[in-house]
LUMDO-232181 format. One record per residue (C-alpha): x, y negated, z negated. Coordinates in steps of 0.02 Angstrom, whole numbers, padded with zeros to 5 digits, always signed. Each point is the difference from the previous one (the first is absolute). Example, Ala and Ser with C-alpha at 12.3 -4.5 7.8 and 13.67 -1.06 7.14 Angstrom:
# LUMDO-232181
+00615+00225-00390/+00069-00172+00033/
This chain:
# LUMDO-232181
+01067+00751-00730/-00178-00064+00030/-00033-00131+00133/-00121-00147-00002/-00042-00103+00155/-00070-00172-00042/-00085-00113+00126/-00018-00186-00038/-00123-00108+00097/+00013-00181+00055/-00062-00076-00163/+00121+00112-00096/+00147-00077+00094/-00083-00170+00026/+00127-00108-00092/+00143-00008-00124/-00100+00052-00154/-00088+00140+00093/+00163+00074+00066/+00076-00013-00174/-00148+00103-00062/+00035+00128+00138/+00182+00010-00055/-00053+00027-00182/-00123+00137+00051/+00135+00083+00106/+00122-00001-00145/-00129+00076-00117/-00059+00133+00122/+00178+00045+00049/+00036+00036-00183/-00150+00118-00004/+00012+00085+00170/+00185-00007+00040/-00027-00025+00187/-00111-00137+00072/-00033-00069+00175/-00082-00168+00033/-00107-00040+00152/-00039-00185+00015/-00117-00112+00097/+00042-00173+00064/-00019-00141-00125/-00182-00055-00010/-00047-00115+00143/+00156+00036+00103/-00077+00125+00123/-00140-00125+00036/+00131-00133+00035/+00094+00115+00119/-00158+00048+00094/-00053-00181+00011/+00169-00044+00075/-00020+00136+00131/-00180-00043+00047/+00032-00187+00014/+00158+00029+00100/-00100+00105+00123/-00100-00157+00042/+00160-00091+00042/+00010-00090-00168/+00185-00015-00045/-00026-00110-00152/-00102+00106-00119/+00121+00145-00010/+00143-00122-00029/-00095-00075-00147/-00035+00175-00065/+00183+00046+00022/+00046-00145-00115/-00132+00051-00128/+00061+00181+00001/+00180-00055-00031/-00053-00108-00146/-00115+00132-00076/+00126+00143+00004/+00149-00107-00052/-00094-00067-00151/-00050+00175-00058/+00175+00070+00028/+00079-00143-00098/-00112+00040-00148/+00045+00185+00002/+00186+00012+00039/+00118-00105-00108/+00159+00061+00085/+00048-00124+00135/+00089+00122+00115/-00141+00128-00009/-00131-00134+00026/+00094-00068+00151/+00021+00172+00078/-00183+00049-00021/-00056-00174+00050/+00097+00016+00162/-00088+00164+00040/-00171-00078-00032/+00040-00154+00102/+00057+00110+00144/-00170+00085-00001/-00086-00171+00003/+00113-00047+00146/-00065+00157+00085/-00178-00061-00031/+00040-00163+00089/+00081+00087+00148/-00145+00121+00021/-00131-00137-00013/+00095-00105+00128/-00001+00149+00119/-00187+00021-00027/-00028-00184+00035/+00099+00010+00162/-00094+00155+00057/-00168-00069-00056/-00053+00161-00084/+00040+00107-00151/+00003+00182+00051/-00046+00130-00133/+00184+00048-00008/+00054-00182-00027/-00138-00022-00128/+00066+00148-00100/+00180-00060+00010/-00052-00168-00070/-00122+00059-00134/+00127+00127-00066/+00123-00135-00053/-00086-00039-00165/+00032+00172-00073/+00179-00004+00060/+00029-00164-00093/-00087+00052-00161/+00092+00167-00010/+00167-00090+00001/-00055-00123-00135/-00075+00136-00112/+00158+00106+00016/+00105-00152-00048/-00113-00032-00151/+00028+00180-00057/+00188-00015+00020/-00005-00162-00100/-00079+00102-00139/+00140+00129+00008/-00098+00129+00100/+00091+00069+00154/-00117-00032+00147/+00006-00003+00190/-00125-00077+00120/-00049+00116+00143/-00103-00032+00156/-00127+00138+00023/+00036-00011+00187/+00151+00110-00039/-00104+00150-00053/-00189-00025+00017/-00026+00062+00178/-00167-00047+00076/-00105+00012+00156/+00016-00148+00120/-00172-00069-00046/+00057-00176-00043/-00107-00079-00134/-00071+00165-00062/+00139+00131+00013/-00006+00173-00080/+00150+00092-00075/+00077+00146+00092/+00004+00108-00155/+00141+00125+00029/+00123-00129+00064/-00048-00123-00136/+00023+00131-00135/+00171+00055+00062/+00067-00177+00024/-00073-00066-00163/+00080+00138-00100/+00166-00018+00090/+00006-00187-00031/-00071-00016-00175/+00050+00157-00096/+00188-00036+00004/-00033-00174-00071/-00110+00072-00138/+00134+00128-00041/+00121-00146-00024/-00119-00087-00120/-00047-00135+00126/-00178-00067+00011/-00053-00010+00184/-00111-00151+00036/-00096+00044+00158/-00101-00114+00113/-00184+00044+00001/-00119-00022+00147/+00128+00037+00136/+00083+00143+00093/+00075+00027+00171/-00026+00109+00153/+00127+00134+00042/+00079-00125+00120/+00019-00127-00141/-00140-00125+00038/-00072-00076-00160/-00181+00045-00036/-00123-00043-00137/-00120+00119-00086/-00155-00109+00005/-00121-00042-00138/+00059+00066-00168/+00168+00036+00079/+00107-00036-00152/-00101+00116-00111/+00008+00127+00140/+00190-00018+00005/+00010+00037-00186/-00099+00160+00026/+00102+00050+00153/+00166-00022-00091/-00066+00087-00156/-00063+00149+00099/+00161+00012+00101/+00106+00004-00158/-00116+00120-00093/-00017-00132-00135/-00072+00051-00168/-00112-00154+00005/-00037-00149+00111/-00049-00159-00092/-00090-00139+00094/+00025-00163-00095/-00126-00136+00033/-00085-00142-00097/-00137+00104-00084/+00011+00129-00139/-00063+00142+00107/-00158+00061+00087/-00152-00065-00091/-00173+00075-00022/-00067-00144+00105/+00036-00181+00044/+00016-00090-00168/-00077-00155+00079/-00162+00099+00015/+00009+00097-00163/+00097-00078-00143/+00010+00170-00085/+00100+00076+00146/+00147+00104-00060/+00159+00075+00070/-00022+00183+00048/+00142+00102-00079/+00002+00145+00124/-00074+00029+00174/+00012+00142+00125/+00062-00028+00177/-00177+00025+00065/-00072-00127-00120/+00134-00127+00045/-00032+00029+00184/-00186-00032-00022/+00032-00157-00102/+00126-00067+00124/-00113+00035+00148/-00153-00077-00080/+00070-00167-00050/+00123+00015-00144/+00141-00121+00041/+00141+00081-00098/+00057+00122+00134/-00030+00024+00185/-00067+00176+00037/+00148+00044+00111/+00121-00038-00141/-00036+00158-00095/+00017+00119+00147/+00188+00039-00018/-00014+00031-00187/-00155+00108+00023/+00092+00110+00124/+00145+00021-00122/-00104+00006-00159/+00099-00148-00071/-00080-00091-00148/-00038-00182+00039/-00016-00136-00133/-00071-00176+00019/+00078-00124-00123/+00008-00186-00036/+00167-00088+00025/-00056-00136-00120/-00062+00119-00135/+00131+00139+00008/-00047+00078-00167/-00170+00052+00070/+00004+00181+00061/-00110-00039+00151/-00097+00129+00099/+00077+00169+00042/-00061+00084+00161/+00028+00188+00011/-00060+00149+00101/-00128+00064-00126/-00077-00075-00155/-00068+00102-00144/-00186-00021-00027/-00040-00110-00149/-00189-00006+00015/+00005-00169+00089/-00085+00019+00169/+00007-00180+00063/+00170-00083-00021/-00015-00156+00107/-00115-00104+00108/+00051-00099+00154/-00090-00110+00125/+00027-00054+00179/-00093-00154+00057/-00039-00085+00166/-00069+00162+00073/-00145+00041+00117/-00100+00162+00016/-00023+00050+00182/-00139+00125+00039/-00026+00103+00157/-00174+00077-00008/-00124+00095+00107/-00109+00155-00008/+00079+00061+00162/+00168+00021-00090/-00062+00155-00091/+00096+00154+00059/+00090-00093+00140/+00186+00045-00009/+00133-00132+00024/-00097-00155-00055/+00111-00026-00153/+00157+00024+00103/-00055-00130+00128/-00055-00117-00140/+00168-00001-00087/+00094+00003+00164/-00086-00163+00043/+00042-00072-00172/+00182+00050+00023/+00004-00086+00170/-00049-00160-00089/+00149+00019-00117/-00111+00000-00155/+00040+00088-00163/-00141+00110-00066/+00006+00002-00190/-00148+00112-00038/-00121+00114+00094/-00170+00068-00050/-00118+00113+00097/-00158+00091-00055/-00022+00184+00043/-00146-00047+00114/+00129-00078+00119/-00123-00141+00040/+00130-00133-00041/+00184-00029-00031/+00053-00148-00104/+00175-00061-00036/+00084-00149-00080/+00121-00115+00092/+00073-00172-00042/-00129-00134+00042/+00124-00089+00114/-00002+00149+00120/-00189+00022+00017/-00022-00093+00167/+00135+00104+00083/-00064+00162-00079/-00181-00024+00051/+00050-00049+00176/+00112+00154+00016/-00141+00112-00065/-00126-00072+00122/+00123+00031+00142/+00053+00173-00057/-00176+00060-00039/-00087-00086+00146/-00069+00164+00070/-00073+00052-00167/-00078-00172-00023/-00075+00008+00175/-00076+00172-00035/-00060-00060-00172/+00098+00139-00083/+00067-00145-00101/-00132-00129-00048/+00112-00138-00063/+00172-00051-00061/-00001-00130-00137/+00105-00070-00141/-00042-00050-00177/+00113-00144-00047/+00067-00052-00170/+00023+00167-00086/+00139+00068-00109/+00071+00172-00037/+00013+00042-00185/+00096+00159-00040/+00008+00098-00163/+00162+00102-00009/+00049+00145-00112/+00065+00176+00030/-00106+00058-00147/-00155-00022+00108/+00027+00168+00084/-00016+00094-00165/-00131-00108-00086/-00183+00028+00040/-00112-00153+00008/+00129-00133+00042/-00099-00059+00152/-00154-00010-00109/+00094-00109-00124/+00062-00116+00138/-00171-00020+00080/-00081-00010-00171/+00100-00151-00056/-00031-00085+00167/-00187+00031-00015/+00003-00068-00178/+00071-00161+00071/-00130-00002+00140/+00133+00019+00135/-00055+00077+00165/+00116+00130+00078/+00000-00018+00190/+00112+00147+00047/+00103+00135-00086/+00154+00104+00043/+00098+00129-00099/+00148+00096+00071/+00023+00186-00019/+00143-00033-00123/-00134-00070-00118/+00129-00127-00062/-00105-00152+00045/-00178-00055+00028/-00022-00151+00114/-00159-00100+00011/-00053-00146+00107/-00090-00144-00087/-00048-00176+00049/+00147-00118-00015/-00097-00104-00125/-00010+00152-00117/+00182+00055+00018/+00070-00076-00159/-00145+00061-00108/+00017+00174+00076/+00185+00007-00045/-00035-00055-00179/-00141+00126-00019/+00102+00149+00062/+00153-00059-00096/-00096+00034-00160/+00020+00186+00040/+00191-00015-00021/-00019-00038-00187/+00109+00113-00105/+00138+00018+00130/
């Protein structure tokens, strides 16, 4: 019997109506697939409340988390009352949720007494939202006549002890996930799993960092060898570009893993790049769908996509960037300059989003977030002090207020002249290209333009997606 893993984000479980929509989707998909697993985020806004409670408690503030405790009780009780008509069931689930909120109060009190929130305490507190929502969603399914059981992923998602940004230990996670979930699925039960969290081998709760709930959906799907993983959000799928920039933006029906990875890395907000890694490794199809428009088929992401003559599928943009250049005639033929350059950048903790170097080796330029430029230039001046003193390097400078615009499409590798089309439409709009980069996969072309020309660049290149 085929298996579908569905992940629902915070807006998808944000209130009574949203969770009712999740229950209706589950009922419909269960009828189609036979076996379904749900992975759920905390209700929208709850994780922020939990983190705020922890951070204010760390300053010694014992009032804010008490106020938040009251608000959490009211929020979850109201939603539960609207979902579960049975008094006994509502009371039982309500008691479980209130116990978790009690735990929030106890943990925050401990943080306030200690005067600090350790990473481990922070994870224990921020994980409570998913644990509450899983119990409420499972109760909503049962109220609809669907057998369901809420499960804490701490039981089977085994992670490294990197609190705040843990990684799954794959073999252990796979074995424990299958042992815990497959018997329930065989009994016709829908497991409702907490997203975002896991636990170390010793049982300490961890969180998976940014995009952790989507990541959890992919981890569970890969572990169970699911036939498909569906990520439900509040948009119809991955679009050809930001519809606020181009009103004619459209949902892309099918993408390859490599295309999705490029889009995610270069600014598309639908998925975090790390999310797709478990499904890529297993070759599991991934679908992005809209909880609030369930009839829309969404975007399907698969290993390979058949060529359809469309070279450029989407355009993305990342703003608030700066282009840092290290240049000097003395760099030519000198080994190790690039290594020391990026070693210095790494020491500043900056993320390099794009690199470009001419074959003459007279300069290296790369793009970093504008907020990191002072630290990056200082680290470069320190790390390359000898080269600067010898005048092997003439100067290190940054061009502020630039943006990266990226055209994405696997068809680029088999279509001659795509770069010419991209640069042609930019030239037609009198847009100056500052720097260019294209990976060996030929799945994306990234260009740097002035921030003031970013929106027009996106619209110009987006015209190449016509006919998708």
